[in-house]
C-alpha positions as CSV (number, residue, x, y, z in Angstrom):
1,M,7.5,10.5,17.3
2,T,7.9,8.6,14.1
3,V,9.7,9.1,10.8
4,R,8.9,7.5,7.5
5,V,10.4,7.8,4.0
6,Y,8.2,7.2,1.0
7,P,8.9,6.5,-2.7
8,G,10.2,9.6,-4.3
9,G,12.1,10.5,-1.2
10,R,9.3,12.2,0.7
11,V,10.1,12.3,4.4
12,E,7.2,12.4,6.9
13,I,7.8,13.2,10.6
14,T,4.8,12.6,13.0
15,V,4.9,14.3,16.4
16,P,2.5,15.0,19.2
17,I,0.8,18.4,19.0
18,S,2.5,19.7,22.1
19,T,6.1,18.7,21.0
20,R,8.6,21.6,21.1
21,P,10.5,22.4,17.9
22,E,13.9,21.8,19.5
23,V,12.7,18.3,20.5
24,V,11.7,17.6,16.9
25,E,15.0,18.9,15.6
26,A,16.9,16.6,18.0
27,F,14.8,13.7,16.9
28,V,15.6,14.3,13.2
29,A,19.3,14.7,14.0
30,R,19.4,11.4,15.8
31,H,17.8,9.7,12.8
32,R,19.5,11.7,10.1
33,R,21.8,8.9,8.9
34,W,18.8,6.5,8.6
35,I,16.7,9.1,6.8
36,D,19.5,9.9,4.3
37,S,20.1,6.2,3.6
38,K,16.4,5.6,2.8
39,V,16.1,8.7,0.6
40,A,19.2,7.5,-1.3
41,A,17.8,4.0,-1.6
42,F,14.6,5.3,-3.2
43,S,16.5,7.7,-5.4
44,S,18.6,4.8,-6.8
45,R,15.5,3.0,-8.0
46,P,15.1,3.1,-11.8
47,N,12.6,5.4,-13.3
48,P,9.3,3.4,-13.4
49,A,8.6,4.7,-16.9
50,L,11.7,3.0,-18.1
51,E,11.0,-0.4,-16.5
52,P,9.8,-3.1,-18.9
53,L,6.3,-4.4,-18.7
54,P,6.1,-7.2,-16.0
55,E,6.5,-10.8,-17.1
56,R,5.2,-12.0,-13.7
57,I,3.1,-10.5,-11.0
58,A,3.1,-11.7,-7.4
59,L,0.4,-10.6,-4.9
60,Q,1.7,-11.7,-1.5
61,A,-1.5,-10.8,0.2
62,L,-3.4,-13.4,-1.9
63,G,-0.5,-16.0,-2.0
64,R,-0.8,-15.9,-5.8
65,E,1.5,-15.3,-8.8
66,W,0.7,-15.0,-12.5
67,N,2.8,-15.3,-15.6
68,V,1.9,-12.4,-18.0
69,T,1.5,-12.9,-21.7
70,Y,1.2,-10.0,-24.1
71,L,-0.8,-10.5,-27.3
72,P,-1.9,-8.0,-30.0
73,G,-5.4,-6.6,-29.8
74,S,-7.6,-3.6,-30.6
75,R,-7.7,-2.3,-27.0
76,S,-5.8,-3.0,-23.8
77,V,-7.5,-5.5,-21.6
78,V,-6.4,-8.1,-19.0
79,R,-7.9,-11.6,-19.0
80,P,-7.1,-14.4,-16.6
81,R,-6.2,-17.6,-18.4
82,G,-6.0,-20.6,-16.1
83,G,-4.9,-20.6,-12.5
84,D,-1.6,-18.7,-12.9
85,E,-1.8,-17.0,-16.3
86,L,-2.7,-13.5,-17.3
87,E,-3.3,-12.5,-20.9
88,V,-2.9,-8.9,-21.8
89,R,-4.2,-7.9,-25.2
90,G,-3.5,-4.6,-26.9
91,D,-0.7,-2.6,-28.6
92,V,2.3,-3.2,-26.3
93,Q,4.0,-0.2,-28.0
94,R,1.4,1.9,-26.2
95,Q,2.7,1.0,-22.8
96,A,0.7,3.6,-21.0
97,D,-2.5,1.9,-22.1
98,T,-1.1,-1.5,-21.1
99,R,0.0,-0.3,-17.7
100,Q,-3.5,1.3,-17.1
101,A,-5.1,-2.0,-18.0
102,L,-2.9,-3.8,-15.4
103,R,-3.8,-1.2,-12.8
104,S,-7.5,-1.6,-13.5
105,W,-7.1,-5.4,-13.0
106,L,-5.2,-4.7,-9.8
107,V,-8.1,-2.6,-8.5
108,E,-10.6,-5.4,-9.2
109,E,-8.4,-7.9,-7.4
110,A,-8.1,-5.6,-4.5
111,R,-11.9,-5.1,-4.4
112,S,-12.6,-8.8,-4.4
113,A,-10.0,-9.5,-1.7
114,L,-10.1,-6.5,0.6
115,E,-13.8,-5.9,0.9
116,P,-14.6,-9.3,2.6
117,W,-11.3,-9.2,4.4
118,L,-12.0,-5.9,6.1
119,A,-15.6,-7.0,7.0
120,S,-14.2,-10.2,8.5
121,V,-11.6,-8.4,10.6
122,A,-14.2,-5.8,11.7
123,T,-16.5,-8.6,12.9
124,S,-13.7,-10.4,14.8
125,C,-12.6,-7.2,16.5
126,E,-16.2,-6.0,17.2
127,L,-15.5,-2.7,15.4
128,S,-17.6,-1.2,12.7
129,Y,-17.2,1.2,9.8
130,Q,-19.5,2.8,7.3
131,R,-18.0,2.0,3.9
132,L,-14.8,1.1,2.1
133,Q,-12.9,3.1,-0.6
134,L,-10.0,1.7,-2.7
135,R,-7.3,4.0,-3.8
136,R,-3.9,3.8,-5.5
137,Q,-1.6,6.1,-3.5
138,R,2.1,6.7,-3.2
139,T,2.4,7.7,0.4
140,R,-0.4,6.2,2.5
141,W,-1.5,2.6,3.0
142,G,-4.9,3.6,4.4
143,S,-7.0,6.1,6.3
144,C,-10.2,6.4,8.3
145,S,-12.5,9.4,8.2
146,R,-14.6,10.7,11.0
147,S,-17.7,9.5,9.2
148,G,-16.3,5.9,9.3
149,T,-15.1,5.6,5.7
150,I,-12.0,3.5,5.5
151,S,-9.7,4.0,2.5
152,L,-7.3,1.3,1.6
153,N,-4.4,1.4,-0.9
154,V,-4.7,-1.3,-3.5
155,C,-0.9,-1.8,-3.2
156,L,-1.6,-3.7,0.0
157,L,-1.9,-6.7,-2.2
158,F,1.8,-6.7,-2.6
159,Q,2.3,-7.1,1.2
160,P,2.3,-10.4,3.3
161,P,-1.1,-11.3,4.8
162,P,-0.1,-10.5,8.4
163,V,1.0,-7.0,7.4
164,V,-2.3,-6.4,5.6
165,R,-4.3,-7.6,8.5
166,Y,-2.4,-5.2,10.8
167,L,-3.3,-2.3,8.5
168,L,-6.9,-3.3,8.6
169,V,-6.8,-3.4,12.4
170,H,-5.0,-0.1,12.5
171,E,-7.7,1.7,10.5
172,L,-10.6,0.0,12.2
173,C,-9.2,1.2,15.6
174,H,-9.4,4.7,14.3
175,T,-13.2,4.3,14.3
176,R,-12.9,4.5,18.1
177,H,-9.9,6.9,18.4
178,M,-9.2,9.4,15.6
179,N,-5.6,9.9,16.8
180,H,-2.5,7.9,17.8
181,S,-2.9,8.3,21.6
182,S,-1.9,5.7,24.1
183,R,-5.6,4.6,24.3
184,Y,-5.5,4.1,20.5
185,W,-2.4,1.9,20.6
186,K,-3.7,0.0,23.5
187,L,-6.8,-0.9,21.4
188,V,-4.5,-1.9,18.5
189,A,-2.4,-4.1,20.8
190,E,-5.6,-5.9,22.0
191,H,-6.3,-7.0,18.4
192,E,-2.7,-7.3,17.1
193,P,-0.1,-7.8,19.8
194,D,2.8,-7.7,17.2
195,Y,1.7,-4.4,15.8
196,E,5.1,-2.7,16.3
197,Q,7.0,-5.3,14.2
198,L,4.2,-5.3,11.6
199,D,4.2,-1.5,11.4
200,R,7.9,-1.5,10.6
201,A,7.3,-4.1,7.9
202,L,4.6,-2.0,6.5
203,T,6.9,1.0,6.3
204,R,9.4,-1.1,4.3
205,G,6.6,-2.4,2.2
206,W,6.9,0.2,-0.5
207,Q,9.9,-1.7,-1.9
208,H,7.6,-4.6,-2.9
209,V,5.4,-2.4,-5.1
210,P,6.5,-2.5,-8.8
211,G,6.9,0.6,-10.9
212,W,4.1,-0.1,-13.3
213,V,1.6,0.5,-10.5
214,Y,2.5,4.2,-10.3
215,T,3.8,5.1,-13.7
216,E,1.6,7.8,-15.2
217,D,3.3,8.0,-18.6
218,R,1.4,8.8,-21.8
219,P,1.4,7.0,-25.1
């Protein structure tokens, strides 16, 4: 059984199908203090809509950081300027438009990085998939459908490279086992022996995702 707490305070308990309700209740009771502390930690984070626009963006997965400069313009658009500079043009008073432009830039960075990365890991693990989808989600880092479509959260770019690779391995192994059975975890361990430690790091990874990625305010 596992328990995870996501941004916004959502708590997810994963249990085997045959688990009795009283066993689940005991499990939750044993971890109640940890759950409450995580929910409180997420609740204490400032409202993303009130956070200022970022002056610097760091994408750990790529080992890159950018200084962000805001300039007036007729529409919100992000343009790279030099190796570590991002120029954002538009009306900064319309912060919803500016954040949306930054999110669009993030998706393109994710597409450029994660598509070849997933293909490379699939080849090294001798696992195959049908296609890749990129999403911006609040509660899931990735998923794999029965048809072989792997979905990845663009927020993986805020995670360290070993954590990202583990998530890629995790989803690719679902192309063989659409569950979290012992056979599934054995396959994961073959390709990523440190998966337990990396999975814990991934669970904590939401704290690395800045508020502008999720804010859906309106101008």
